[in-house]
N, C-alpha and C positions, 0 to 999 in steps of 0.2 A: 456479328461475329464473322470473321473471315473464314472462308472455306478454301478448298483447292479445286481448280478446274478439272484436273484429271480424276479426282474423287467424284465430282458431280457427273462427269461424263460416264464414269464406271457404273453409276447408279446405286440406288439404295441397297440392293441385294448383291451388287458386284458381278463379276464374271465377264464383263465386256473387255476390260484391259488386263493383261497379265502383269503381275507385280504391283498392282495398285489396289489398295484396300477398298472394300465396299464403303459406301457412304455411312451405312449403319455402324460398322466397326470404327471408322474414323471419327464420327460424331461422338460415340460413347467414349472413345479414348481421349478425345480433346476436351469435351464438355461434360461428360457423364450423363448425357441425355440422348434419347433416340433421335430427336430432331433438334437442330440448334436454334429453336425459337419457342417462345411461350405463346399460348393462345388464351383467349378470354382475359386479356390484359385489361386491368381495371384500376384506376386511381381511386382507391376506396376512402382515403382520408388525406388531408393536407393542411398545413398551417404555415406560419411565417418561417419556421426553421425545420420543417420535416415534410416528408411525403411518404405515403404508404401505398405500395403497388402490389396488387394480387395478380397472380397468373398461374396457369396450369402447364405442366410438362408431363409427358407420358412416362409412367413407371417409376421415376426417381427424380430427386432434386438435382440441380446443376452442381457440378464439382465445386469444392471449396475455393479452388483457384479462381474460378469465374467470379464468385462473389467477392473475393479479396481484391481482384482487379477493379471492380466497380467502386469499392470503398476507397481504394488508393487513388483512383482517377479523380474522384470528386472530393477527396480529403474529408471524408465524413465517417460518422459512426453508422454502421449498417447492421440491423437485426434481420436474420434470415430464419423464418419459420417454415417448416415443411412437414408434410404428413402423407403417408401412403397406406390407406386402410387395407387394400388388397394384399399387400406384402407385409403388413403389420409392423410398420416402423414410423417414427416421427422424431422431430428434434428441433432444436433452436441453436443458432450460432450468433455470436456478436463479433463484429469486426470494427476496429478503429484504425482509420487511415491505412487500410490494407492488411492489418495484422489481426489474426484470429485471437481474441482475448478471453472468450468464454464459450462453453459448449454444454448442451443438455440434450440427451437422446435416449431412446429406449423403444420398447414395444408399444404399439398403438394401444393395445388393451391394458398395458401395465402402468400407464401414466395417470396421474390424478385427473378426475373428471373436469376440474376447472381448467386444466391445461388443454384438454381435448376440446373444450367448448370455446376457448378464446385464444387466438394466436396473437393478440395485441398485448397481453399482460406479460411483462418481462419478469423473470425470476430475480430475486434480490441477489446482488453480488456481495460475497463475503469479503471482509477485510476493509 
């Protein structure tokens, strides 16, 4: 993910350069995450026509625009599962060729147990 040199020089907490946002504020505005990279990246499953990648980001999931760009770039259907127990939220989004086509979200404690246990099971689409 591209960054800006002036933001990087200004540092995570900012204050080095006047009129330039801190890296923290710029990253959260651009990507919706504290740092523009995942960690603990793991290809957990793959087949002839799919790949499942798990990764962690601090505090929240990447912005929908980031996931949409991946789906559009690779002309694929992409399911995005996320959960944050500490802030009590989780959800699921499906993108097809860059378009958000289905969403499910709620409180971590309020979702059915089978959803909390498995991020691989997709809910049925109506219609």
